[in-house]
N, C-alpha and C positions, 0 to 999 in steps of 0.2 A: 918516465918514458925517455929513452935515449934517442939521439939522432938516428942510430941504426934501426931502432924499433919503428921510428917514423918512416924511414926510408923503405922498410919492408912492407909497410902498410899499402894496401891496394884499394880496398873497398871501405868507404866511409859511410856510415849510416847516421841519419839524423832522426832522433825521436822528437818530432814536431807535434806538440800537443794541440795544434789546430787540426790535426788529422786523427789523433789517437785520444780516446777518452782516458782520463787519468786512472780510472779503475783498471784499465788494461795495460798501463805503462810498463809495469814490471814484467809482465808476461811477454809483451812485445820485445822488450830488450833481451830477454832470455832467448826468444826465437831468433833474433838478429845474431846473437852470439852463436847459437847452434848452427846457423848458416854460414859462419865464417867471417862476419863483419869484423874488420880490424880496429876501427875506431867508432865510438858512438858519441854523438853530440846531443845534449839536451837543449832544445829550443822551446822556450815557453814565453812567447812575446806577450800574451794576454794575462799572465799571472803576476801577482805581486811578489817582490823579492823574498818576503818571509815564506811564502808558499813554495817558491822555487828552491829555497834552501832546504826545505823538508823533502821535496821531491828528489833533489840532487843527492841528498844524504842517503835516501832509500836506494836509489839507483846505484850509487857508488858501492854500496855493500855487495850488490850483485856483480857489477863489472869487475870490482877488485878481486872477488873470489874466483872469477872466471879468467882473470888475467887480460882483460880488455880495457884500454884507456878510456876514461870518460872526459869529454870536453864540454865545458859550460859555455853556452852562447851569451856573449855580452857582459856577464856579471863576474868581473875579476874577484871581487870580495867574496862572492859565494864560492868560486873555484878554490880560493885559498882556505875558506872556512871548512869545506868538506874534504879537502885534500885531493881534489880532482887533479888528473894528470895534465889537463890543458884548459885553455880558455880561447874562445874564438871571438874576434872583434870585427866590426865593419868599418867602412870609410868614415862614418860620422862619430866613431868612438875615439877616446883618447889615444895619443901616439903609443906605439909599442913600448917605448922606453918607460912611459908612465905606468903602463899595464904591468910590466915586469917588476916595477917597484912594489906593486901590490901583491903579486902572486909569488914572487921569489924566483931564484935562478933555475929551479928544478921543474918548473911548470912550463909546458909548451905553450907558445902563443901563435895562433894562426890568424890570418886576415883575409877577409873577402875582397876580391878585386874584380873589376868589371871592364877592364881594358888592358892592353899591353903596357901602357904607361903606368897605370896603377900597380900592376904586377911587379914591374921593375922597381918602382918606388918602395913597395912593401919589402922586397928583397933587400934593398939597401937600408931600409929602416930597421931590419933585424928580425923579420918574421921567421919563425921556424918552418912554416909551410904557408901556402896560400890556397884559397878556393878561387877558381877562375871561371867566370860565367856571368850570366846564364848562357850556356851553349845554345839552348833552345828556349822558346817561350815557355814560361812556367807560371801557374797560378800562385805559387809561393811568393814570387816577386813580380807581380804584374806590371809594375812601373819601369822595369828594366828592359832595355832593348837587347835582344840576343846578340852575343858577340859572334856567333857562327863558328862553323867547323874550321874555317881557314885560319883562324887565330891560334888554334891549339899548338901547331908545330912552332909557330913564331914565339909563343910564350915559353915553350920548352927550350928553344934555342937561346932565349934571353935570360932565363932565371934558373939559378942553380940550387934550388931547394925543392922539396916535394911539392908538386902541383896537383891538386884535386879538382878535376873538371866537374862542374855542377850546373844544374838548371835544366829541367825537362828531360833528364837522362833516365831512360828506362831500358829494360831488357831488349825491347825491339829496336832500339837505336844505339845501344851501347857499342855494337861492333863498328858502326860508323865513326863513333867518337874515338875508338881505339885506332882504327885505320887512319884517322886524321892526326895521330901522334900522341894521344893520351896514354898515360901509364897508370893513372889512378882516377877514381871517380867517386862522386857522392851521389847517392840515390835517396830520394825522399819519398814522394807520394807513391811511386811505383812499388817500392818496398813495403811501405806501411799499409797500402791498400791491397796487397797481394793476398790471395786466398791461403797460400802457404808461404809465410814470410821466410822461414828457414830455407825452403827449397828455392825460392826466388833469389835469396842471397847466395846460395851455393852456385846457382847458374851464372850469376853476375861475377862472382869471384873466379869461377873457372875461366870465363872469357878474359878477365883482367890478368890472371896469372899465366895465361897461355902466350902472352906477347913478351914475356920477360925471361 
């Protein structure tokens, strides 16, 4: 995945296995891709690394065939082993420089940030993109205080890499997030729990592409 590919990306979907039964994972990913999701992250917090490796390899066959980058949450070694296009790390994970030594120069490294200060530090640390949030309260990260809409424009003014706003974002509040200055968004539960995942993704993508 090139910087240009990343820059063009608008809608980031996360296959969070706390929301999706493993038996449905492949189909959900296909539906996400059908709806125009630009990036897909595998998040499997409750699974052992050996199991994540197998899941990731299966998903990567699908995403690679469809031309959509696969990002692995947390596990740089797994990202390297399966040939994933990216890895996403959090504030408590090793520094980006250490992660890059594992995954190599061609693998994108993204980082979660929860304040303007963290976002700026991730930029200077060398992140290829950041997740910024949670914008709203979210059951996915119940311990994090929402950063709020007013921080969105501030982070876009301060950071010159792709910024994906995340946290409690759904179709019914996405317009507010865009109006606050967002150009890219991550949707998790709203997308995964939609009756029609592909149509939900299409609607979100339409809103995100209409502002650029």
